[in-house]
C-alpha positions, 0 to 999 in steps of 0.5 A, a space after each residue: 500500500 502506498 505511503 499516502 494511503 497508509 496515512 489516510 487509513 491511519 488518520 481515519 482510525 484516529 478520527 473514528 476513535 475520537 468520535 467514539 469517545 465524544 459519543 461516550 461523553 456527549 451521549 450520556 446524561 451528565 449532572 442533574 437533568 431538567 426533568 429531575 429538577 422538575 420532579 424535585 420542585 414542590 407541586 404548584 398550587 391548584 389554582 390562583 390564591 385569593 389575597 383576601 382569604 383568611 389566613 391560618 391562625 397561629 397562636 402565640 404563647 401569650 394566647 395559649 396562656 390566656 385560654 388555659 382557664 377554659 382548656 382546664 374545664 373544656 379540653 375539647 375547646 379549639 381556639 382556631 376553630 372558635 376564632 373562625 366561627 367568631 369572625 363569621 358571627 361578627 360579620 353576620 351580626 354587623 350586617 344584620 344590625 345595619 339591615 335591621 334583620 331581627 330574625 338573624 340577630 336573635 339566635 346570635 345574641 344574649 337577651 340583654 344585647 338583643 334588647 340593646 340592638 333592638 333599641 338602635 334598630 327601632 330608633 333608625 326605623 323611626 327616622 325612616 332611614 335604611 342602612 347597609 354595612 359593607 366590609 372593605 376587607 376581612 376583619 382581623 380577629 384576635 383571641 384575648 381571653 378564654 376562661 370559665 366562670 361557674 357554668 359559663 365559658 367566656 371568650 373575648 375577641 378583639 376585632 379590627 374592621 374597615 367598614 363602609 356604611 351607606 345610610 339612606 335618609 327618609 326624605 325623598 330625593 335626599 342624598 345617600 350618606 356614605 361613610 368609611 371607618 375603621 372600627 376596633 372593638 372587643 366582643 365577649 362571647 358566652 355559652 353554657 358548659 356541657 349544654 347540648 347547644 355548642 353555639 356561642 352568643 354575643 354577650 357584650 361589645 365595647 370599644 378597643 384601641 385601634 
């Protein structure tokens, strides 16, 4: 075989060997692959998150201490569940009072509070006014105390809410009055320990520092 052909064959063998080595390196998966990173990532949320949705309630050491009195008498008391129910009751009561809805209010209030609310509703009706309450944001609810006195369970919740009240005067053609305000109150709820009815009733309202 002529020397030139020998050189061509020699270089062809070298090229084949180099290509084989490159295939061994480039043809294999080296390091973490995109599909592995995708598997390692936590699953995405099922849908868009509502920024106004109530967040899970986290109880600090102070709150846990404040509910020790009731937990001693009622070990099944769930402060997180109670706060969610209290927040719903707060919104229902505020709306019902503004609308003069006595039927909704009656099973949620103690007789003393119902009497007080009835007076306010009657006075508004005597003026011929109608009112509507709207929550601008979900109210914040903080459990300040949960204890037991004799056969009563007592819980105090501090609410901070931003409201828009619309009052329509009785006079024809009178302009509707709209007021936005920030309200801070402490509501006291009560129920009878051991009673078949587990529902809490609003027993008192008082202003609180914002």
